[in-house]
TORFI-559635 format. One record per residue (C-alpha): x, y, z; residue number from 1; residue in three letters; chain. Coordinates in pm, 1 decimal. Each point is the difference from the previous one (the first is absolute). Last residue first. Example, Ala and Ser with C-alpha at 12.3 -4.5 7.8 and 13.67 -1.06 7.14 Angstrom:
2
@xx: 1367.0, yy: -106.0, zz: 714.0, panu: 2, nuza: ser, marke: A
@xx: -137.0, yy: -344.0, zz: 66.0, panu: 1, nuza: ala, marke: A
//
This chain:
95
@xx: -211.2, yy: 2242.8, zz: -1421.1, panu: 95, nuza: unk, marke: A
@xx: -373.0, yy: -65.0, zz: -21.9, panu: 94, nuza: unk, marke: A
@xx: -218.6, yy: 254.7, zz: 173.8, panu: 93, nuza: unk, marke: A
@xx: -203.3, yy: -125.2, zz: 293.9, panu: 92, nuza: unk, marke: A
@xx: -372.6, yy: -8.7, zz: -70.6, panu: 91, nuza: unk, marke: A
@xx: -197.8, yy: 300.0, zz: 119.6, panu: 90, nuza: unk, marke: A
@xx: -193.6, yy: 53.2, zz: 323.2, panu: 89, nuza: unk, marke: A
@xx: 258.4, yy: -167.0, zz: 220.8, panu: 88, nuza: unk, marke: A
@xx: -138.7, yy: -132.5, zz: 329.8, panu: 87, nuza: unk, marke: A
@xx: 29.9, yy: 274.1, zz: 262.3, panu: 86, nuza: unk, marke: A
@xx: 273.7, yy: 139.2, zz: 223.4, panu: 85, nuza: unk, marke: A
@xx: 44.6, yy: 326.8, zz: 185.5, panu: 84, nuza: unk, marke: A
@xx: 278.5, yy: 90.2, zz: 244.8, panu: 83, nuza: unk, marke: A
@xx: 195.0, yy: -304.7, zz: -114.6, panu: 82, nuza: unk, marke: A
@xx: 227.2, yy: -236.5, zz: 193.5, panu: 81, nuza: unk, marke: A
@xx: 110.9, yy: -266.9, zz: -249.2, panu: 80, nuza: unk, marke: A
@xx: 173.1, yy: -287.0, zz: 179.7, panu: 79, nuza: unk, marke: A
@xx: 229.7, yy: -237.1, zz: -186.9, panu: 78, nuza: unk, marke: A
@xx: 128.5, yy: -331.4, zz: 131.1, panu: 77, nuza: unk, marke: A
@xx: 274.5, yy: -261.3, zz: -38.8, panu: 76, nuza: unk, marke: A
@xx: 331.5, yy: 187.8, zz: -0.2, panu: 75, nuza: unk, marke: A
@xx: -153.4, yy: 313.8, zz: 149.0, panu: 74, nuza: unk, marke: A
@xx: -169.9, yy: 282.5, zz: -190.3, panu: 73, nuza: unk, marke: A
@xx: -192.8, yy: 297.7, zz: 137.9, panu: 72, nuza: unk, marke: A
@xx: -199.9, yy: 214.3, zz: -243.6, panu: 71, nuza: unk, marke: A
@xx: -121.7, yy: 338.7, zz: 113.6, panu: 70, nuza: unk, marke: A
@xx: -298.3, yy: 230.0, zz: -3.2, panu: 69, nuza: unk, marke: A
@xx: -190.6, yy: 245.3, zz: -207.1, panu: 68, nuza: unk, marke: A
@xx: -257.3, yy: -89.5, zz: -259.0, panu: 67, nuza: unk, marke: A
@xx: -87.7, yy: -349.8, zz: -108.8, panu: 66, nuza: unk, marke: A
@xx: -190.1, yy: -157.3, zz: -289.0, panu: 65, nuza: unk, marke: A
@xx: 0.2, yy: -375.7, zz: 47.8, panu: 64, nuza: unk, marke: A
@xx: 64.2, yy: -292.2, zz: -233.3, panu: 63, nuza: unk, marke: A
@xx: -39.3, yy: -374.8, zz: 52.8, panu: 62, nuza: unk, marke: A
@xx: 140.0, yy: -232.7, zz: -267.6, panu: 61, nuza: unk, marke: A
@xx: -50.9, yy: -360.1, zz: -107.1, panu: 60, nuza: unk, marke: A
@xx: 267.8, yy: -220.4, zz: -157.3, panu: 59, nuza: unk, marke: A
@xx: -4.9, yy: -316.4, zz: 210.3, panu: 58, nuza: unk, marke: A
@xx: 169.8, yy: 157.4, zz: 300.9, panu: 57, nuza: unk, marke: A
@xx: -109.5, yy: 363.3, zz: 21.4, panu: 56, nuza: unk, marke: A
@xx: 174.7, yy: 303.5, zz: -147.2, panu: 55, nuza: unk, marke: A
@xx: -86.4, yy: 291.6, zz: 228.7, panu: 54, nuza: unk, marke: A
@xx: -25.6, yy: 342.8, zz: -161.8, panu: 53, nuza: unk, marke: A
@xx: 19.5, yy: 323.0, zz: 199.2, panu: 52, nuza: unk, marke: A
@xx: -117.3, yy: 312.2, zz: -181.6, panu: 51, nuza: unk, marke: A
@xx: 109.8, yy: 351.9, zz: 79.1, panu: 50, nuza: unk, marke: A
@xx: -123.6, yy: 351.2, zz: 51.3, panu: 49, nuza: unk, marke: A
@xx: 226.4, yy: 114.3, zz: 148.0, panu: 48, nuza: unk, marke: A
@xx: 330.7, yy: -190.5, zz: 7.0, panu: 47, nuza: unk, marke: A
@xx: 47.4, yy: -244.6, zz: 286.6, panu: 46, nuza: unk, marke: A
@xx: 292.5, yy: 70.2, zz: 234.4, panu: 45, nuza: unk, marke: A
@xx: 247.6, yy: -284.0, zz: 28.8, panu: 44, nuza: unk, marke: A
@xx: 148.0, yy: -207.3, zz: 281.7, panu: 43, nuza: unk, marke: A
@xx: 244.0, yy: -272.8, zz: -93.5, panu: 42, nuza: unk, marke: A
@xx: 106.7, yy: -357.1, zz: 71.6, panu: 41, nuza: unk, marke: A
@xx: 171.8, yy: -177.2, zz: -292.0, panu: 40, nuza: unk, marke: A
@xx: -236.7, yy: -218.5, zz: -200.6, panu: 39, nuza: unk, marke: A
@xx: 5.4, yy: -372.9, zz: 84.9, panu: 38, nuza: unk, marke: A
@xx: -352.0, yy: -65.7, zz: -129.6, panu: 37, nuza: unk, marke: A
@xx: -95.4, yy: 247.7, zz: -274.1, panu: 36, nuza: unk, marke: A
@xx: -52.7, yy: 376.3, zz: 12.5, panu: 35, nuza: unk, marke: A
@xx: -33.3, yy: 208.2, zz: -316.2, panu: 34, nuza: unk, marke: A
@xx: 54.5, yy: 373.7, zz: 35.6, panu: 33, nuza: unk, marke: A
@xx: -108.8, yy: 287.7, zz: -220.5, panu: 32, nuza: unk, marke: A
@xx: 185.1, yy: 325.1, zz: 61.7, panu: 31, nuza: unk, marke: A
@xx: 175.4, yy: 184.6, zz: 286.1, panu: 30, nuza: unk, marke: A
@xx: -322.6, yy: 163.1, zz: 128.4, panu: 29, nuza: unk, marke: A
@xx: -144.0, yy: -351.2, zz: 7.0, panu: 28, nuza: unk, marke: A
@xx: -210.9, yy: -183.5, zz: -255.0, panu: 27, nuza: unk, marke: A
@xx: -94.8, yy: -350.3, zz: 111.0, panu: 26, nuza: unk, marke: A
@xx: 31.8, yy: -352.6, zz: -137.9, panu: 25, nuza: unk, marke: A
@xx: -41.4, yy: -302.3, zz: 226.7, panu: 24, nuza: unk, marke: A
@xx: 113.5, yy: -348.2, zz: -102.6, panu: 23, nuza: unk, marke: A
@xx: -79.7, yy: -371.8, zz: 28.9, panu: 22, nuza: unk, marke: A
@xx: -257.6, yy: 66.3, zz: 267.2, panu: 21, nuza: unk, marke: A
@xx: -112.2, yy: -127.3, zz: 339.0, panu: 20, nuza: unk, marke: A
@xx: -286.2, yy: 159.4, zz: 185.9, panu: 19, nuza: unk, marke: A
@xx: -145.0, yy: 308.0, zz: 163.3, panu: 18, nuza: unk, marke: A
@xx: -234.9, yy: 264.4, zz: -135.7, panu: 17, nuza: unk, marke: A
@xx: -169.2, yy: 317.9, zz: 122.8, panu: 16, nuza: unk, marke: A
@xx: 95.1, yy: 0.2, zz: 368.7, panu: 15, nuza: unk, marke: A
@xx: -204.8, yy: 289.2, zz: 133.2, panu: 14, nuza: unk, marke: A
@xx: -53.9, yy: 371.5, zz: 71.2, panu: 13, nuza: unk, marke: A
@xx: 339.3, yy: 159.5, zz: -67.3, panu: 12, nuza: unk, marke: A
@xx: 57.5, yy: -232.3, zz: -292.3, panu: 11, nuza: unk, marke: A
@xx: 182.6, yy: -334.0, zz: 0.7, panu: 10, nuza: unk, marke: A
@xx: 118.7, yy: -220.2, zz: -285.1, panu: 9, nuza: unk, marke: A
@xx: 179.4, yy: -306.8, zz: 131.4, panu: 8, nuza: unk, marke: A
@xx: 215.1, yy: -218.8, zz: -223.0, panu: 7, nuza: unk, marke: A
@xx: 182.6, yy: -325.4, zz: 80.5, panu: 6, nuza: unk, marke: A
@xx: 263.2, yy: -77.1, zz: -264.4, panu: 5, nuza: unk, marke: A
@xx: 3.4, yy: -330.1, zz: -180.9, panu: 4, nuza: unk, marke: A
@xx: 252.3, yy: -271.7, zz: -62.0, panu: 3, nuza: unk, marke: A
@xx: -75.2, yy: -245.0, zz: -276.5, panu: 2, nuza: unk, marke: A
@xx: -132.2, yy: -343.9, zz: 91.2, panu: 1, nuza: unk, marke: A
//
């Protein structure tokens, strides 16, 4: 079984989503960042407005529109701490 990264997306009011993922993609003030299992620890500020995309095992994807907040990465987990967070209203752009 391939390694996965544990992801938590949290807003000021509630935990929005939690689970295992193959990858998380977020836009920070330093640029777009892809986080996979084993990523170096870091703390980044989310760009405003931004979209967080979670690549799920099996090929699915969850996407959230976020504004304000931070991204905290450890070797095996990612936490998105957003001021506001809602399911994405538009499909994620292909890169």
